[in-house]
C-alpha positions in Angstrom: 6.1 5.1 5.7 5.1 1.9 4.0 1.6 2.1 5.4 1.2 5.7 4.5 2.4 5.0 1.0 -0.2 2.3 0.5 -3.1 4.2 2.1 -2.3 7.4 0.2 -2.3 5.5 -3.0 -5.8 4.2 -2.4 -6.9 7.6 -1.1 -5.8 9.4 -4.3 -7.6 6.9 -6.5 -10.7 7.5 -4.4 -10.4 11.3 -4.8 -10.1 11.0 -8.6 -13.0 8.6 -8.8 -15.3 10.8 -6.7 -14.6 13.8 -8.9 -15.1 12.0 -12.1 -18.2 10.1 -11.1 -20.0 13.2 -9.7 -19.2 15.4 -12.6 -20.3 12.7 -15.1 -23.6 12.3 -13.3 -24.4 16.0 -12.5 -22.3 18.2 -14.9 -22.2 20.5 -11.9 -19.2 22.3 -10.4 -21.2 22.8 -7.2 -21.5 19.0 -6.8 -17.7 18.9 -6.8 -17.4 21.6 -4.3 -19.8 19.9 -1.9 -17.4 16.9 -1.7 -15.0 19.1 0.2 -17.7 20.6 2.4 -19.1 17.3 3.7 -15.7 16.0 4.6 -14.6 19.1 6.5 -17.7 19.4 8.7 -16.7 16.6 11.1 -13.1 18.0 11.3 -14.4 21.4 12.2 -16.8 20.1 14.8 -14.6 17.6 16.4 -11.1 19.0 16.1 -10.5 20.1 19.6 -12.1 16.9 21.1 -10.0 14.7 18.8 -6.8 16.6 19.7 -7.6 16.2 23.5 -8.1 12.4 23.0 -4.9 12.1 21.0 -3.0 13.7 24.0 -4.7 11.5 26.6 -5.0 8.1 25.0 -3.0 5.6 22.8 -2.4 7.4 19.6 -1.7 4.2 17.7 -5.1 2.7 18.6 -6.9 5.9 17.6 -5.3 5.9 14.2 -6.1 2.2 13.8 -9.8 2.8 14.5 -9.9 5.8 12.3 -8.6 3.8 9.4 -11.3 1.1 9.9 -13.8 3.9 9.4 -12.0 4.8 6.2 -12.4 1.2 5.0 -16.1 1.2 5.7 -16.5 4.5 3.9 -14.7 3.3 0.8 -16.7 0.1 0.7 -19.9 2.1 0.9 -18.9 4.2 -2.0 -18.1 1.0 -4.0 -21.5 -0.4 -3.4 -23.2 2.9 -4.3 -21.2 3.2 -7.5 -22.1 -0.3 -8.5 -25.9 0.3 -8.2 -25.9 3.9 -9.1 -27.0 5.0 -5.6 -28.4 8.4 -4.7 -26.0 11.4 -4.4 -27.1 12.0 -0.8 -25.8 8.5 0.1 -22.5 9.2 -1.6 -22.1 12.4 0.4 -23.0 10.4 3.5 -20.1 8.1 2.9 -17.8 11.1 2.4 -19.1 12.5 5.7 -18.1 9.2 7.4 -14.7 9.5 5.8 -14.4 13.0 7.2 -15.2 11.6 10.7 -12.3 9.2 10.4 -10.0 11.9 9.3 -11.0 14.1 12.2 -9.5 11.6 14.7 -6.8 10.2 12.5 -5.1 13.5 11.7 -4.2 14.7 15.2 -3.2 11.3 16.4 -1.1 10.3 13.4 0.8 13.7 13.4 1.5 13.4 17.1 2.5 9.7 16.7 5.3 10.6 14.4 7.3 12.4 17.2 7.2 9.1 19.2 9.0 7.1 16.5 11.3 9.6 14.9 14.3 11.1 16.8 14.2 14.9 17.2 17.4 15.6 15.2 15.8 13.9 12.2 12.5 15.9 12.2 13.3 18.1 9.2 14.8 15.4 7.1 12.0 13.0 7.9 9.4 15.6 6.8 11.1 15.7 3.4 11.1 11.9 3.1 7.6 11.5 4.3 6.4 14.1 1.8 8.2 12.3 -1.0 6.7 8.9 -0.1 3.3 10.3 0.2 3.6 12.2 -3.1 4.8 9.0 -4.9 1.4 7.7 -4.1 -0.2 10.9 -5.3 1.6 10.4 -8.6 0.7 6.8 -9.1 -2.8 6.9 -7.6 -4.4 9.4 -10.0 -2.6 7.9 -13.0 -3.7 4.3 -12.1 -7.2 5.5 -11.1 -7.8 7.3 -14.4 -6.6 4.3 -16.3 -8.9 1.9 -14.3 -11.9 4.2 -14.9 -11.2 4.1 -18.6 -10.7 0.3 -18.6 -13.7 -0.7 -16.4 -16.0 2.2 -17.5 -16.7 3.0 -13.9 -15.3 3.9 -10.5 -16.1 0.8 -8.4 -12.7 -0.7 -8.7 -11.0 2.5 -7.5 -13.2 2.5 -4.3 -12.4 -1.1 -3.6 -8.7 -0.6 -3.9 -8.9 2.4 -1.6 -10.6 0.2 1.0 -7.8 -2.3 0.6 -5.2 0.4 1.0 -6.7 1.5 4.3 -6.9 -2.1 5.5 -3.2 -2.7 4.7 -2.5 0.5 6.7 -4.2 -1.1 9.7 -2.2 -4.2 9.4 1.1 -2.4 8.9 0.4 -0.1 11.9 0.6 -3.1 14.3 4.4 -3.3 13.5 5.1 0.4 14.5 6.8 0.6 17.9 6.1 3.5 20.2 7.1 4.4 23.7 4.2 3.4 26.0 5.4 5.7 28.7 4.4 8.7 26.5 0.7 7.9 27.1 0.6 8.6 30.8 -2.7 7.1 32.3 -2.9 9.8 34.9 -3.6 12.4 32.2 -6.7 10.6 30.9 -9.3 12.9 32.3 -12.3 14.0 30.5 -12.0 17.0 28.1 -12.7 20.4 29.6 -13.0 23.8 28.0 -9.7 24.6 29.6 -7.9 21.6 28.3 -9.4 22.0 24.8 -8.3 25.6 24.7 -4.7 25.0 25.7 -3.8 24.2 22.1 -5.2 27.6 21.0 -3.4 29.4 23.8 -0.1 27.7 22.8 -0.5 28.9 19.2 -1.1 32.4 20.3 2.2 32.2 22.3 4.0 30.9 19.2 3.4 33.4 16.4 5.8 31.9 13.9 3.8 28.6 13.8 0.5 30.4 13.8 1.6 32.6 10.9 2.8 29.6 8.9 -0.4 27.6 9.2 -2.6 30.7 8.7 -0.8 31.4 5.4 -1.2 27.8 4.3 -4.9 28.0 5.2 -5.7 31.0 3.0 -3.3 30.1 0.2 -4.8 26.7 -0.4 -8.3 28.1 0.3 -8.0 30.5 -2.6 -5.8 28.3 -4.8 -8.1 25.3 -4.9 -7.6 24.6 -8.7 -7.3 20.8 -8.2 -11.0 20.6 -7.2 -11.9 21.7 -10.7 -9.6 19.3 -12.6 -12.5 17.2 -13.9 -13.9 20.3 -15.6 -10.6 21.3 -17.1 -9.8 17.8 -18.2 -13.1 17.2 -20.0 -14.4 20.7 -21.1 -11.3 22.9 -21.4 -8.4 20.7 -22.3 -10.4 17.8 -23.7 -8.1 15.0 -22.4 -10.7 12.6 -20.8 -10.2 10.4 -17.7 -6.6 9.4 -18.7 -5.6 13.0 -19.0 -7.4 13.8 -15.7 -5.2 11.1 -14.0 -2.0 12.8 -15.2 -3.3 16.3 -14.3 -4.2 15.0 -10.8 -0.7 13.5 -10.5 1.1 16.6 -11.7 1.3 18.3 -8.3 2.5 15.1 -6.8 5.3 14.7 -9.4 6.6 18.1 -8.5 6.4 17.4 -4.8 8.3 14.2 -5.1 11.1 15.8 -7.0 11.5 18.7 -4.5 11.0 16.4 -1.5 13.8 14.2 -2.6 16.0 17.2 -3.2 15.3 18.6 0.3 15.9 15.2 1.9 19.5 15.2 0.5 20.4 18.8 1.2 21.5 20.5 4.5 18.8 22.1 6.7 17.3 25.3 5.3 19.2 28.4 6.3 16.5 31.0 5.4 13.3 29.1 6.1 11.1 32.1 6.5 11.9 33.9 3.2 11.9 30.5 1.5 8.4 29.8 2.8 7.1 33.2 1.6 8.6 32.8 -1.9 7.2 29.3 -2.2 3.6 30.5 -1.5 4.1 33.4 -3.9 5.1 31.0 -6.6 2.1 28.8 -5.8 -0.2 31.8 -6.5 1.5 32.7 -9.8 1.4 29.0 -11.0 -2.3 28.9 -10.1 -3.0 32.0 -12.3 -1.1 30.6 -15.3 -2.9 27.2 -15.0 -6.3 28.9 -15.0 -5.4 30.8 -18.2 -3.8 27.9 -20.0 -5.4 26.0 -22.9 -2.5 23.7 -23.5 -2.4 20.3 -21.7 1.4 20.4 -21.3 1.5 24.0 -20.0 -1.3 23.1 -17.6 0.6 20.0 -16.5 3.8 22.0 -16.0 1.9 24.5 -13.8 0.5 21.7 -11.7 4.0 20.3 -11.4 5.1 23.7 -10.1 2.2 23.9 -7.6 3.2 20.6 -6.1 6.9 21.5 -5.9 6.3 24.8 -4.2 3.6 23.4 -1.9 6.1 20.7 -0.8 8.6 23.4 0.3 6.1 25.1 2.4 4.7 21.9 3.8 8.2 20.7 4.9 8.8 23.9 6.7 5.4 23.9 8.4 5.6 20.3 9.5 9.1 20.7 10.9 7.9 23.7 12.9 5.0 21.6 14.2 7.3 18.9 15.3 10.1 21.0 16.8 8.2 23.8 18.5 5.5 21.8 20.2 6.0 19.7 23.4 4.8 16.1 23.2 2.0 16.5 25.7 0.5 19.3 23.6 1.0 17.8 20.1 -2.4 16.2 19.8 -4.3 19.4 20.5 -2.1 21.7 18.5 -2.0 19.2 15.6 -5.8 19.1 15.7 -6.0 22.8 15.3 -3.4 22.6 12.5 -5.5 19.9 11.0 -8.5 22.2 10.9 -6.4 24.8 9.1 -5.0 22.3 6.6 -8.1 20.3 6.0 -10.4 23.3 5.9 -8.1 24.9 3.4 -8.2 21.9 1.1 -11.9 21.0 1.6 -13.3 24.5 1.9 -11.0 25.5 -0.9 -12.6 22.9 -3.1 -16.1 24.1 -2.0 -15.2 27.7 -2.7 -13.8 26.8 -6.1 -17.0 24.8 -6.9 -19.2 27.7 -5.9 -17.3 30.4 -7.8 -16.9 28.1 -10.9 -20.7 27.6 -10.8 -21.3 31.3 -10.7 -18.5 32.8 -12.8 -16.9 29.8 -14.7 -13.9 27.7 -13.9 -11.3 29.9 -15.4 -12.3 33.0 -13.5 -12.5 30.9 -10.3 -9.0 29.6 -10.6 -7.4 32.9 -11.7 -9.2 34.8 -9.0 -7.9 32.2 -6.4 -4.3 32.7 -7.5 -4.7 36.5 -7.1 -6.2 36.0 -3.7 -3.1 33.8 -2.7 -0.7 36.6 -3.7 -2.7 39.1 -1.6 -2.5 36.7 1.4 1.3 36.5 1.1 1.6 40.3 1.1 -0.6 40.6 4.2 1.1 37.8 6.2 4.5 39.0 5.3 3.6 42.5 6.5 2.1 41.5 9.9 4.4 38.5 10.8 8.1 39.7 11.2 8.9 36.4 13.1 8.1 34.5 9.9 10.1 36.8 7.7 13.2 36.5 9.9 12.9 32.7 10.5 16.3 31.0 9.9 17.4 27.4 10.3 14.5 25.5 11.9 16.4 23.4 14.5 18.7 26.3 15.5 15.7 28.6 16.0 14.0 25.9 18.1 16.9 25.5 20.5 17.1 29.2 21.0 13.5 29.3 22.0 13.9 26.4 24.4 16.9 27.9 26.1 15.2 31.2 26.5 
């Protein structure tokens, strides 16, 4: 958790810096959208292979190597920012970052189950969300302040590299069970082994419905990708205000995450999940129409709070419904859903904002989210009837 907190802090500062630098240099919403596109390409291409590797080799070592790639990417961005390097090189560094994320995501998600007892899965998801969101609060706020002080983004990139390096060091102190990486299973990936994760999801409709809804909700509700435009051109609050806007969702997530960590397990997880995503769509619409900084910040707070609820439910399902030997491959597929929703959502928002303007892009995305909720709720009765997560899991295992 300490390593994740530090690395997430640097990552959030990097995200803020990239958005601000590119928009300052290009005045183009499309340039912001391409940021997501170049980072999602490696994840889409390598997800199944990365998941297979996470199930067959030492997950801790995989995460360590992936974080080293993150360090190199951030250092490259720092150098390019200092000399005013070409945009193609900046996108190249982001592509490298996506490569690291493609392997880090499945391995780190599966690694959690090797250090956390099963009875603590739901509670730990709340705590991990809170710790990560603390970094998401502090990172953008500090990042925006540093951009204003140093009149540039280089310091943000350097601190991001330092955060990933600290993550690598801290990871050496994480203890895992070596017996959970059986050497006899380290065969080369085949089409059959790569497809087992997909087949498992098809047999587990409640998990598939949850991650599908998250995919489309965030895909259509990618307002955060356009925050540099809202901060500078619509709300007129500059880089300091952008930092707080970027931190708004994280503040909401921290508050809700801490609340969930101190309450009993959810008793109506399915309906709660559907209501949370519905609120996410409504908050997105109001944010797009707002011309007040404080109302916009409140809506971003709401986005983060509601997203935290859905994320805790989804992550707990991923931990409790999936056997250890399948976690790498299934988490890789889930990573495609989550990462593609975030990165492609940013690209979709950038394209639509370029064509129709940022306001229509955000409002239309919120409407799209509401439509997705109605469709998934109609075709997924397992999700509508989902109750306590642990109790549901045991019933499935016994059956």
